[in-house]
N, C-alpha and C positions, 0 to 999 in steps of 0.2 A: 265719267271720271274725267279727270284735265289732272294737270299736276301744274305746280308753281314752284321757281329755282330761283334762289338769285346769283348773281353771275359778278361779285363784285370777291376782292381775294383768292383770286386762283393764281396760284403761286406755282404750283409743281410740276403741271402739265403744261403742252402746247396751250397756245391761248386759243389759237384756229378749231384744235378738238374739243377744248371746253367750254369755248362761247354759247349762249343760247341761242343766237341767232343761227350757230353752224349747226345748231342739232335742228333747228325749225326749219331753215332750208335743208333739210335733209330730207327732215318729213316732206316737205311741200315737192322731192322729186319724186314721192311713192303716190301721194294725193292727189296729184294729177291725172298721171298717167289712169287713176282708182278711179277717177271723178269722171274721165274723158271716157272711158267704159260704161260705166254706170250713163251716162249719158247717150250711150250711140243705140237705145232703145229710145222711141220717139219720147215724150214727155205725154202722162198721161192727163189728158181733157179734163181741166178741173174749177170749180167755180170761184171767183175768186175770196168770197165770204169762206166758204169751207177754208182755203189756205191762209187766209188770215188768221180765221182759228184756231187751224194747227199750230202755226206759228207761234201764234199768242202762248196757245198751251205746254209748246214747247220752250219759249221763253222761263215761262213761269216754273217748271219742271227744274229746267238750270238755275234759278235762282233760288228753289229752296235745297240748300246742301250743308253736306257735314265738313266740316273742312280738319283733316286727319295731319299731322306735320312729323319730320322728321328730317334733323337738322336744316338745313336750309330749303327742305323740299313740302310744298303743302298739295298735300291728296285734296280734290276736291270732290268727296262722292255726292250722289245727288239720284232723284229717282225720276230724270229725265228718258228709261227706258217704257213708260209708261207713254210719252208723248210720241216714243219712239216708235213702238209697233201700230200706236194707230196711223199717223201717218204713213208707215211703206203700208199699211192694207186701204185707206183712205186716198190719197194723192200719190205713191209710185214710190218708187226708186230715185228716179230724178229730184223730182221734189221733196222727197226727204231727204237727200247730199242736201240740197238749198235749203230748206229749213232749217235742219242740225248746224247748219255750217254759223249762217245768220244768226241764230239762236246764242249759240256759244262766243262769235264774235261780240256780239250787241250786249252780252250780257257780262262778258268779261273786261269791255272796256268799261264800260258803268263802272264795274270795281275795282277801277285803276289798275290792272292786272299790263307789266311790261309789256312791249309792242310784242318780242321775241316769244311770249307766252298764249299772247293771243294768236298768232301766227300755227304757234305749232299745236295748241289745242282745236283751231278750225282745222287745221290737217287731217287730226288724229279724228273730227268729224265725221270729216267727210272720207274718211279710210272706212272706217267702223261701216258706215252707210254702204258703202261700196261693198264690204264684207257680208252684212246681211242681206243685200240684194241677192250676190249671187250664190249663198246658201240657201233662200228661198227659191231659187231658180231649182235648182239641185232636190229640193224637195215637196212632196206633194201641197200647195198651200188653195186654198181657193174661198169657199166662202167662209167669214168670220163664224157663223153657225155649227160648220163642222169639226168635230173635237181635233183631226187629221192637223186642222191648221192651225190651234194651239198651239199642238206640239212641236210644230215646223216655225214656228214665231218663237217659241223657247230657245229651242237648238239655233235658231239663224242668232238671235241677239245675243246669246251664250257666247256664240262663237264671236262675233263682232265686238264683245264690251273684251271677250279675252283676248284678242289682237292689241286693242285699244290699250291693256294692261300691260301688255309686253312691252310695246312703244314706252308708255311711261317710265318702266322698269332700264330700257334701253336708255334712255333720256337722260337718266340718273346716273348708270352707271356711265354715260359719258361724260358727261360733266362733273362728277366728283367719285367715281370709282364704285366697285362692287356696294350695295346696298346693306347686303344680308340678309336675314329671315323676317327680321321683322315689317319691313320696307313689303316683302312677297307676300307677307299675311293681310297687311293693308293693303293691297292691292285688288289681291284674290278672292279676303272673303266680301267684300259686297258684290263683286262678279256671281257666284255660287250662290248669296243669302238672298242680298237688298234686289236684285235684278228682275230674278224670276216673279218674287212679288209684284214687283211694277209691270211685268208684263203681261200678268195674270189681271192686275188691275186695269191698265190700257182694253185689254180686251174684254174685259167684265164692262166698261163705259163704252166698247162698239157695240155690244150684244144688245145694252140697255137703249142704247140711242138707234139703232133699226126697228126696236118693238116702237117706238115712240117719239117725235123729236122733243114732246114735252121733257122728256128724260132728264133734259138739262135743268126745270126747273128741282129736281130731286140730287143731280149730281151736282148742281153748285156747292150746294152748302155742305154735301158729300164731301165735296175735293176739299172744300175750304179748311175742312176738319180734320183730312187726311194732313193738311198741310201740317195744321197749327201741330197735327199730333207726332208726323215727323220731324216739326220743327223742334219741337219736345223730346223725342227722340236722340237729335243729333244734341241737345244740348247736356239731355244726362247719359249722353257718351262722353259728352265731354269731361262732366264733373268728374264719371269713374274714371277717367286716362287722368285726371286733376290730381284726383283723390290716389292713385295708384302709387305716380309717378311721387308723391309726397311722402308716401310709405317709403318707396324704393329709395329717397332720399333719407328718410331716419334711417333705414337700415344701415346705410354709406356713411352716414355720418357716426354711430354709433361705432363703425371698424373702424374710424381712420384714427394716425397714433399721435398722442398729445404733441406735436413741435410742428415747426415749420412745414412740414411734407402734407402734414395731416389740415394745416388750415388753407392751406395753396387745393387740397382736395378739397373741402370745403365747396369754397369756392368754386372748383370746376364742377358739384357738384349740384348748385343753384346754377348755373351757367346752363348745362345738359338740361335742367328742369324745366326752367323757362326759354330753354331754345333762344337763347342770349348771346349777341354778338359781342360783350363781352360785361365782366363784374371784377365791383372791387371793391375791397374790404380794409376800412382803416381800424386797425388797434392803436387807443392809447398807450404811452408808456408804463410799463408793469416793473416795478423793483429795479433791477439793474438793464432793461430791455430798451430799447429805445423805443419809438412809434411804429409800426409796422405798417405798409400798404402790401397790400394781395393781391397784384389783376391778372385775370384770365382775362383774354384774348384770344381772335381766331389768329389775326396776325402773331400771335407770340410775343406782343411786344408788354414786359415788364412794368411800365407804367406809363400813363397819360393823365395831361392836366387836369385839377378837378377833386376828386374824391381826396386829394391830402390835404387841400387848401381849409384850414378850418374858417374862413371869412367866403367861403363860397355858397350862395345864393340857395343851393338846392341840397347840401347837404346839411345848413342851417336848419331848411325850413324841417327836414326831416327827420332830425334831430331832437329839434323840438315840439315832433310831433307823436302820439301816444300809437301809431303803429305804421304803414306803410303809407308812401305817398310817390302819384302819379302825376308826371310833369311833361307834357307833347308841346311840337311845335306850332299845332294848331290853337292849343289853348294857352299858352304861356302870355307872361305878361313881359314888360320889356326886360326886364333883370333875370327873370327866366330862359327865355330868348338867347341872350347873351351867354347866362352859362351852356345851354344847348348847346350854342353856339362853340364857346370854349372848347369842349369836350368833341365835338363834329360828329354829333348824334340827334334824332330825329324824338325820342323820349327817353324816360328816365323813371326807374321805379326805384326809389330810396326810402331805407329805413334804418330807425337807431338797434344799437347790439349792447345786449346788457354785460355788462364787462366786471372784475373784481380789482379794476383800477380804478372806480369809484366816476371816473369821464368815461360816458356810452360810446360805443364807439358807432363806425358806420356802415352800410352797406348798399354799397348801388349798383342797377342791372340796366345795362343801357342798351336798345334796341334789339327788338325780335329779328333772327335770321331770316325769317319767312317775307315774303312781300307781299302775302295777302292777309295774313293776322298780323292786328298789332294787338301791345297790351291796354288789358282792360282790366273789367272788378274781378273776375278769376282769376286773373295772375297776381293780384294783389291780395284777393284770397289767401292763396298760394304760397306767396312770400311771406306773410304773417304767418301762414301754419311752420312752415320754415324755419322761419326766425325762432321759432320756439327750441329747436334743436341744434340752433345753432347757437342760440346763447348759450345752451349747456355744455355744449361743444368746446366753446371759446372758455367758458367759467371754469368746464376741468382743466381744460390745458394751463391756466393760468394756478389753477388750484396744484396741479402738478410743477409749475415751474417755482409757487411758491413755497415746495416743499424742497425742490432741490436748491431753492436759493438758501431755505434756511439750514439746509446739512452744510452748505458753505461758507455761511456767513453768522458772523457773531453775533449775539440777539443783542449784546445792549450796544455796540458802536455801532451795526451796522456794516463795518471792513468785513472782506474776505478773510475767514478764519486760516487754518493752519494746513489743512487739506485740499483748501481752492490753494492755499498759496506754493505749495508744492507741486500739487495740476500747473500750476504757472510758466515754476519757476523750469518746469520738464518741456513744456512746450515750447518755450523761449527760445530754450538749449536744443530743443530738435530742429528748430525753425529753420539753422544754419547758417547762410551767411548776412542773410539781413539782421540776426539777433546780434553777433557778432561779440557772444557774452554777456555778461551781465555782473550788476554789485549785487548782493545783497545786506543788509545792516541789519540789526537785529539789536532793540531799543530796550532798556530795563526804565521803567521808574522806580527810583531809589524812595522817592517816600510814602507808595503806594501802603507796604504793610504796615507804616507806624499810624496812619491816617486810619487804616481797619481797627486796629486794635482799639486805634484808642475815640475816633468817630464814628467804625460802624461801617458798614458795610453799602447802605445808603450813600453816606459822603465819598465811600473809595471809590465806589459806578460814579459819583456825577468827577472826580478829580481825573477818572477812566475818558469820559468823554468829552473832558476839557484838551486833553492829552491829544486826543486823536483828532478834536480841533485843530491843534497847534501844529501837530503833521501834517494833516490835511492843508493846513494852510501856506505850510515851508517846503515841504516835499517837491523836488521837481515835478514839470509837468508830464512827465511820463511815466511818473514810478508808481506802482503799487502797495496801496497802504493791508498793510494787514495784521491784527489784532490775533496772537500765539495763542496765550493763557496768564493767567493772572493778569499780572505789572506786566507783558512783555508786547513789543510790536515789533511788525517788521515792515521793511520799504525793500523794495524789488527795483533794482535800476538798472531797464535794459539798456544795454549799449554801452556803458560805461568798465571802463579799466578799472586794476586792482588801486592806482593812484589817483583816476576819478572819484572813486567810490569811497574811497580816506575821506577826502576833499569835501565829500557832497554831506558822510559821517561828521565834519566835523563840526561844518558851517548849521546843519539842522541840529544840533547837540548846542549851538548859540543862541541860534533863533529861540528853541525853546524853552530857554532858560528862562525864564520870568516869572512873576511871582499872579498867582488865581486865587481868586473870592472861589471860597468851598466849604460850605457850612456853615455860613458867616464868618469864615476866616479867612487869614490871608497864607494862602501856600507856597510853596515856590517847588516851581516844576525841574527836577534836575532827572536826568537821563544819564545813564550807563550804555557802552553803544559796541557792538562787535562788529569786525568786517570779514566776511569772504568777498571772492571773485570770481566768476566760472570765467573759460575751464582752468583755471591757474589753479583753482583750492578745489576741482571737483568742475565734474561733467552732467552731475545725478541731485534732484533738490534732496535727497537726504542727506549725501555727504555735503553737500556745499551749507544745508541747515544748519548738520553736526559740529561742523568747522567754524560757522560762525557763533554757536553757541559755546564752542572751547574761547573764541575770541572772547566772546562776551564775558567767558568768567575771568578773563585774562585783564578785561577792561580796567576793574575798581584800582589796580595798584600800575596804574602804567597813564593815566590823567584823563581818564574817563571816556578816551576810544582805543582801540586795541584790531588789530589784524589780526587773522586766522595767519600761523606758521609753523610748519610740522612739529618741530620743539616743543609745542606746546600741548598734542597729545599723547597719548599712553606711551607711545616709543620714544616717547624725546630724548630719554636717553639713552636708548640704543642706538638711535640715530646722530647724538651729540660724540657719541664713543667714536661711531666712526666719522664723525667728521676729523677728529681728531687725532685719528690713523692715516685718513685717506694718503697722506705726503707719503708715509712711511712706507704702504701698500706696495707704493710704486716702485718705491726704491728696492723693495724685497722681492718684487716681482710678483706677489699676491695679485697686483690688478693688471689682465692680459688681454688678450685676444681670441681669437675664435675667427676662421673664416671659412664665407656660404660662394661658394662657385654662382657664377652667372653666366648663361650659353646664349648663343642664339639658339634663335627657336628654329630657324632654318636649315644650318649647315650644321649647330653642332657644338663649332666652336665655344670654347671657356672664352669670353671676352672681358672678362673681371671677375674679383671675387670680392667681397664685402664684407668691411673688418668690423666688428663685435667686440665689444668690450666686455669683459667677464672681471668680475671680484670673485675669488674664493678667501675667505675667513678663516681664519683657526677657529676661533669660537662658535661664530654664527652660518660656517658654512657660503653657500654660492649668496649672494646676493644681488637682485634682480638688475638687470643694468640700467631700467628707469630710473631705479633708490641711487644709484651711482650717482648718474648723470644730476637728478633731483639736488642730489645732497651736495653735489660738487657746485651746481649752481648757487644753493644755499648760502655757504660759506664760502661762498670766490675764491673756488679756485677751479672753475671750468677750464679756464687758459690751460692750467697744467695736466688737466686731464683729456685736453683735446691736444697737447703736441705730446703728449705718453703715447698716445692710440696712432698720429703720424707718425709719432719718427716708428713706434712695430710696423706699420701697415706697408713705408716705404722702404725699410730695411729687406723686408720680407718680398718688395718687387725687386729689388737690387739683386737678393740671390738670385732669382730667376732668371733676370739680363745675364745675370755674368754666366749663364746656363743657355743664355742664344735664345729666349723665350720672352716674350713680350704678355705681358697678363696685367691689364690694368688695377688696380685697388682701389675699394670707396672706402670712406671715412665720412661717418655722419657729425653735422657740425650743428650743437645745439641753437637755439634763438639768441642765447643769452650770449654765445659768443661770437655772433657778427657783430653785435654792436661794442665789439671789445676794436678801439682804434688800432691796434698793432697784428690785426688776424692778418694782414696778408703780408706783411713782413715776416712775421712768423711762419707761415705756409711756404714764401720764398725760401728763405731762412730752409729748412726744411728740406726742402727737392731741391737744392745746393748741396747741404750737406751729403748724402743719400745721392746725389748725381742721377736720379731719375728725372726724365724729362717732363714735363708739364702733362703731358697726352698720356699717360701712365695712372694719372689720377684722378676719381671721381669724387669730388665733395657734394654730400646726401644732405640737403636740407629741409625742414618742416616746413609743409604749404602753411601754415599758418606764419613761419619766423618770414617767409619768402614774401608777404602781401602785409607785412607790419608794414606802418607808415615811416618811421623812423630808417627803417630799412633801402624802402623804394626809394625813400627821399637823399639816400645817402649812395656813395661810388664803389660801395663795398662790393657789390656781386660784378660790376662793371673791373674791380681790378683783377678781383681772384680770376675773373676770365681772362682776363689778358694776361694771366701765367701760359697759357696754356692747358689749363686745365680743363674738366669736363663740370659742369654745374647739372643736379639732376634733385628735381622733387620728387622726396621720399611722400608715401603715404596719400597719395592723388586723390583726391575724392573724396575724401573726408575732413576738410579746413573750408574755405570762405573764397579761396582765389576764385577770378571770373576771366572770363575769355580776353577781356581788353589789358588785364591786369598781364595775364601770360603773353601778350604780345609783347608788352615792352619791357619783359624780362628778359636778361643774356641765359636763359635755359635751352638745354641740349637734351634732357629728356625727362620724360614722368614714369615715376614707378606706382601701378597700380597697387592700390593697398589692398591686403590682403582676403581683408572684410568679402570683399565683391567675388576676388578668384576664385577661394573657396566654396561661394554655395553657385557656382556656374553650372556643374554637370547637374544640381536640381532644382535650379529657379530660374525662369526665363529671365525674370526681370533684373537678375544680379550678371547674365549675361549680357543682355541691351545695354545695362549702364557700363559693361568692358569694354562692349564695342564700339559705345558712343567716344569713349577715352580714347580710344586709340585711333579713330577716326579724326579726333580732334585735334591731336598731337600731330599726327599726320600733316592736317591740314596747315598746321602752325610750324612744318619742318623740324617736329621735334622726334629723337626716338622714342619708344616703351617698351621701360620693363612691365613685367609681370611678377607681382613677389608671392609667396602660399599656393605653386603649382604641385599637387600631391597624387594627382592620379595622369595618367594616359590620355582620357579623355579629354579634360578641364586642359593639355598640352595641346590635343588637338584642334580644339575647339580655338584657342588662342591663337595658334598657325595659319585656321584659317583666317581667321579676323585680321593675321598681318601683322598682329604683334613681333615684335623687333627681338627680345631678349625674354629669357624665362629666369624663376629662380625660386627651390622648395626641395621639400623635402623629398619630390621626383628626383631633383638630379643627387641632391647630397643636404644632408642634414649644416649646421654652421659644426667647425671640424678643428681641434686645436693644430697649430702648425705640425705638429711630427703626425699627425692622424689626416691631415690635410693631403704630404708628400706620398701617403701609404695611398691613400684614395687614389691620387693622379698615377702613380705608376700602377692601380692596377684597373681602373677606368679609363683613362685615357689614352691619345694616341699623338703622334708628331709630324705636325703638316710643315712642309718647306715654306721659308721664308716669300710671301707674296713678291710680287716683279717690284723691281724698288726698294723692296723691306729689307732690314738688315738682322730682324729676330724672326725665328718659328713664331708657329703660333700652337698649341694645343686644344683637342676635340673629344668629347665623349664618345669612346665606341658602343657602337650597338648592337 
């Protein structure tokens, strides 16, 4: 028994430890003393003709073998034990070691085994010869006619073969890791089953030769028959293994998932069945899928040159054939040799793959991992057998792709349908910074109903196809075009603002306004368009599509294009009434503020209070803050609301200062306010009016407003910061800011959005996000505030992470001014002024 193993692509372990030469030299260090020990007994005097005959018998036995592959290893099982026992009993131990080493070396060299493998196998031959000799010395072994000699020879060669098998297993473990049970079976089954039979055959030959030398006349044809029988046994064994592997392949392919991962599993199964270095599967485009090249290699490469090229000579030859083709370097013409060199391989098995696309695919198998066995007719037959299962699996995958495609696309136009559009919108809005919003256009074909009623559905279908073609032609390159239902189409525009979407809608309407020939008549294409944009009109597909629909209804009376406005929805009357009452509500005190304390995470000092707007309407009750701000922005009164809240906050801060207490107030500034040219002057005037130093005012800005191009390009943030106040980025982590933007902005602190903080106690992912934000902010020299702190566990986690300030229901809910005063009296104490400061500080008593 010998082993062949390739030494390419060795990566994860030490080169020396995994080198075949290292294993060969290690075996030599054992073989040399074993050979010396055997040679310590004087060699038996043997006729040179007998010695030559034994050598030829040993070489013949080594030549007739069975190859068993395991990944990079090829086991060579032969009936050499017959020659082994003859040599032991006829020429003695010394000559046996010499003959076996010479026979193994010559045969393996002729078979072109690599040199380290030849050295290793020669060393194993010397070692197992020495083991057999030592065992025979311990056992009673005399005349070959004595049964006790037979038993001794069986035991000696069994032990010798077990040692050889152990060395082979050790070589595999050293070069490639533990081989598993399958290899142990392949190694030791021949030791138990084949070897004893071969020993008995050798003993029978010796007994016959002792009777008369003319026995060779009988033995020669008998030996030839046995050789042919053994070779046939080897062939049947390989065929059985091949059938078993094909069956295993079919079973695995039946279980793969009908997706891209499943396709990779199919390719991996082909690689394992044919024990190949690399396998590539090229599939043509299908429906909305691009062509795919799935590659599995020993080195983990995802691509190599050749199989993806439709002009490649090997691919063209395989696709043109009815079955698998085999091209090897030794028999290739000039073009084929160039194609093999392009891949860097010595041989290729290629075959066409049947697909549902109409264009055949291509499967390519490159280089056997064994250095003793190459691809042959058996492997080509196995590949052709596998193709049936590969074709069935690919067709099943494409059938499911077709089902999914039909579920997401309009049958008439081939465009995505409403369901697919909704999924694309949600995916786009969830993508975050890369998307930066999106515009949605809903377009209705004005003449559709008249054409249907007058000319029938065939004509209206033709009109829809023509309109779809016009929209495809004139829509922006990155746009996603969809058909909704009946006469409605949609165009999704990634990354566009509301203004840009409105412009794109007008251009699209003008470009599509043409006359087309349908059912023999010239008809005019006229589109009515509704526009909505994210995130201003919604942050989910449902709300965005619904609001675009509302805009579409209004477009008929507004020049053919209309954008969504909240006054168009079902609550427009209520919102209009609130808009007219906004100024009066501020004057009458309906719009007021509440305050929520913010404390130092480590000292429990109250460092500031956030001022939050509230509107208590006599008819509608409490109006949500976001509705107040949104309404004020829509009707152009956001500056008045901002000034109103700022005045209330600074007035409260002034009263604390009058009591000798320094407590900052924070006021939220909307994105619309930042674009007002007099904002800085108004803030400066409010500070001067209330006699509050700038350092006691914090302006909280939304993350999206801070990174807006118009804001970053203006000097508004720098001018506000120059007033001495602090700028805080609110709800950090939910917007689109980047590290480079933060470094360029005059921001003093970040407020971690409460959506991350609320889940910290139960979600490791949210805790990791919070920790990352704190570390990022500190690296940039920023203070960090965590809002939404509702339990002690979250508080302790944040403090451990180094968070600077805390805000949330654990400290206090937002409170009106009178309740805030009672809370301060009940929950806080007063620290004396810090050295150099003139005002005292409040802290929360524990």
